[in-house]
C-alpha positions as CSV (number, residue, x, y, z in Angstrom):
1,M,0.0,0.0,0.0
2,K,1.3,3.4,-1.0
3,S,2.1,5.6,2.1
4,N,0.3,8.6,0.7
5,L,-3.1,6.9,0.3
6,H,-6.0,7.9,2.5
7,K,-6.9,5.0,4.7
8,I,-10.6,4.2,4.8
9,I,-12.6,2.0,7.2
10,V,-16.2,1.0,6.5
11,I,-18.7,0.1,9.3
12,E,-21.6,-1.8,7.8
13,K,-23.9,-4.5,9.2
14,D,-25.3,-5.7,5.9
15,P,-22.8,-8.2,4.4
16,N,-24.4,-7.6,0.9
17,Y,-22.6,-4.2,0.9
18,N,-19.2,-5.6,1.6
19,A,-18.5,-6.8,-1.9
20,I,-19.9,-3.6,-3.3
21,Y,-17.5,-1.5,-1.2
22,K,-14.5,-3.7,-2.1
23,E,-15.4,-3.4,-5.8
24,Y,-15.7,0.4,-5.5
25,F,-12.3,0.8,-3.8
26,K,-10.5,-1.2,-6.5
27,N,-10.9,1.9,-8.7
28,F,-10.2,4.6,-6.1
29,E,-6.5,5.3,-6.7
30,E,-6.1,7.8,-3.8
31,Y,-7.9,5.7,-1.2
32,S,-7.2,2.3,0.5
33,L,-9.9,0.3,2.1
34,I,-8.2,-1.2,5.1
35,G,-11.1,-2.9,6.7
36,I,-14.9,-3.5,6.8
37,Y,-16.4,-4.0,10.3
38,T,-19.9,-4.6,11.6
39,T,-19.7,-2.6,14.9
40,V,-18.0,0.5,16.3
41,Y,-16.7,-1.7,19.1
42,E,-14.6,-3.7,16.7
43,V,-13.1,-0.6,15.2
44,L,-12.3,0.9,18.6
45,E,-10.5,-2.3,19.7
46,K,-8.2,-2.2,16.7
47,Y,-8.0,1.5,16.3
48,D,-4.4,2.0,17.3
49,S,-3.2,-0.3,14.6
50,L,-5.6,0.9,12.0
51,K,-5.4,4.7,12.3
52,P,-7.8,5.5,9.5
53,N,-8.1,8.9,7.9
54,I,-11.8,8.5,7.0
55,I,-14.5,6.3,8.4
56,V,-17.7,5.5,6.4
57,S,-20.3,4.3,8.8
58,E,-23.9,3.1,8.5
59,V,-26.3,4.8,10.9
60,D,-28.2,1.5,11.8
61,L,-25.6,-0.8,13.2
62,L,-25.5,-4.0,15.3
63,R,-25.3,-3.6,19.1
64,S,-25.4,0.2,18.8
65,N,-26.6,3.2,16.9
66,G,-23.9,4.4,14.5
67,I,-24.6,8.1,15.4
68,N,-23.9,7.3,19.1
69,G,-20.6,5.7,17.9
70,I,-19.4,9.0,16.4
71,A,-18.7,10.5,19.8
72,Q,-16.7,7.4,20.8
73,L,-14.6,7.4,17.6
74,K,-14.0,11.2,17.9
75,R,-12.8,10.8,21.5
76,K,-10.4,8.2,20.3
77,D,-9.2,10.3,17.4
78,P,-10.5,13.9,17.1
79,Y,-9.0,14.3,13.6
80,V,-10.6,11.3,11.9
81,K,-13.3,12.3,9.3
82,I,-16.6,10.4,9.7
83,I,-19.2,10.1,6.9
84,M,-22.6,8.6,8.0
85,I,-24.6,6.6,5.5
86,S,-28.3,5.9,5.8
87,K,-31.5,5.2,3.9
88,N,-33.2,7.6,6.3
89,P,-32.8,11.3,5.5
90,S,-34.6,12.4,8.7
91,F,-33.6,15.9,9.7
92,E,-33.4,14.9,13.4
93,L,-30.9,12.1,12.6
94,I,-28.9,14.5,10.5
95,K,-28.8,17.1,13.3
96,K,-27.8,14.5,15.8
97,A,-25.1,13.1,13.6
98,F,-23.4,16.5,13.1
99,K,-23.9,17.4,16.7
100,N,-22.0,14.3,17.7
101,G,-19.1,15.2,15.4
102,A,-19.9,13.7,11.9
103,N,-18.3,15.4,9.0
104,G,-20.7,14.1,6.4
105,Y,-24.1,12.4,5.8
106,L,-25.1,10.6,2.6
107,T,-28.2,8.6,1.7
108,K,-28.3,5.1,0.2
109,P,-28.1,3.7,-2.4
110,L,-24.6,5.0,-2.8
111,S,-23.0,4.8,-6.2
112,S,-19.2,4.5,-6.8
113,K,-19.2,8.0,-8.3
114,R,-21.0,9.6,-5.3
115,L,-18.8,7.9,-2.8
116,K,-15.6,8.9,-4.5
117,R,-16.8,12.5,-4.8
118,A,-17.7,12.5,-1.1
119,L,-14.2,11.2,-0.2
120,H,-12.6,13.9,-2.3
121,T,-14.7,16.6,-0.8
122,I,-14.3,15.6,2.8
123,S,-10.5,15.3,2.3
124,S,-10.2,18.8,0.9
125,E,-13.0,20.7,2.6
126,G,-13.8,18.7,5.7
127,E,-17.5,18.2,5.3
128,I,-20.0,16.7,2.8
129,M,-23.7,16.4,2.6
130,G,-25.7,14.6,-0.1
131,N,-28.3,16.4,-2.2
132,A,-31.2,14.8,-0.3
133,I,-29.6,15.9,3.0
134,I,-29.1,19.4,1.7
135,K,-32.8,19.6,0.8
136,Q,-33.8,18.5,4.3
137,V,-31.5,21.2,5.8
138,I,-32.9,23.9,3.5
139,Q,-36.5,23.0,4.3
140,N,-35.7,23.4,8.0
141,F,-34.0,26.8,7.6
142,R,-36.0,30.0,7.6
143,K,-34.2,32.4,5.3
144,K,-33.2,35.4,7.3
145,T,-30.4,37.8,8.0
146,Y,-28.4,38.1,11.2
147,A,-27.6,41.5,12.7
148,F,-24.2,40.4,14.0
149,F,-23.1,39.5,10.4
150,S,-22.0,42.0,7.8
151,S,-24.0,42.1,4.5
152,R,-21.3,40.0,2.8
153,E,-21.2,37.5,5.7
154,N,-25.0,37.2,5.4
155,Q,-24.7,36.5,1.7
156,I,-22.1,33.7,2.4
157,V,-24.3,32.2,5.2
158,D,-27.2,32.1,2.7
159,H,-25.1,30.2,0.2
160,L,-23.8,27.8,2.9
161,C,-27.4,27.0,3.9
162,K,-28.1,26.1,0.3
163,G,-25.3,23.5,0.4
164,A,-22.7,25.5,-1.7
165,T,-19.0,24.8,-1.3
166,Y,-16.6,27.6,-0.6
167,K,-15.4,27.4,-4.2
168,D,-19.0,27.7,-5.4
169,I,-19.6,30.7,-3.2
170,A,-16.4,32.4,-4.5
171,E,-17.5,31.9,-8.1
172,T,-21.1,33.1,-7.5
173,L,-19.9,36.3,-5.6
174,F,-17.1,36.9,-8.1
175,V,-14.4,37.0,-5.4
176,T,-11.3,34.9,-4.7
177,P,-11.5,31.7,-2.5
178,S,-9.1,33.4,-0.1
179,A,-11.6,36.3,0.4
180,I,-14.4,33.7,1.1
181,N,-12.1,31.9,3.6
182,Y,-11.5,35.3,5.4
183,H,-15.2,35.8,5.8
184,I,-15.8,32.2,6.7
185,Q,-13.3,32.5,9.6
186,N,-15.1,35.6,10.8
187,I,-18.4,33.8,10.7
188,Y,-17.0,30.9,12.6
189,E,-15.5,33.2,15.2
190,K,-18.9,35.0,15.7
191,L,-20.7,31.7,16.0
192,N,-17.9,30.2,18.2
193,V,-17.6,27.1,15.9
194,N,-14.8,25.4,14.0
195,S,-16.5,23.9,11.0
196,K,-19.2,24.3,8.4
197,S,-21.4,21.5,9.9
198,E,-21.2,23.2,13.4
199,A,-22.1,26.5,11.8
200,L,-25.1,25.1,10.0
201,Y,-26.3,23.4,13.2
202,K,-25.9,26.5,15.3
203,L,-27.7,28.7,12.7
204,Q,-30.6,26.2,12.7
205,Q,-31.0,26.7,16.4
206,M,-31.3,30.5,16.1
């Protein structure tokens, strides 16, 4: 295995998906599937030897709920990225997943193309949400402005709530990515958060 590959672990209770994931990762040159497990407990027991960069986990797992397992995995390794996978796009599940520390949430069925794009996005930007999830978030947001944000920051917040990436926002507002990053950091500071998922969750509570 090349040393520069991103190491991926999958947690999935349905054995029918094992072969699918293995087939997907044969064509993912930048990612190495180092294990498929059925429970969070198995991963925690072997974590020190595995040291994954990204964990792809089903929400509905054996012996425990995958969302509850996020906090356990994050306590073990605060830097690991976790993508939750589920057939259920419930907004309450999405909120709980991100509150517990998830970096992404995608719905099944999951194609090879969608998974690869998600891995690329989470590696570069830190968070990922599928289109179905974005729709749920948007439906639960009331479009409004916030007095403690500047007009430009409110514009950026509006685009974030629509699921836009930082690059998308820069192109839409005709500014450089570094300018967007500057405003994003100000937004995070005002909200007292450290990531896009935390910002979206906190804005939803306002």
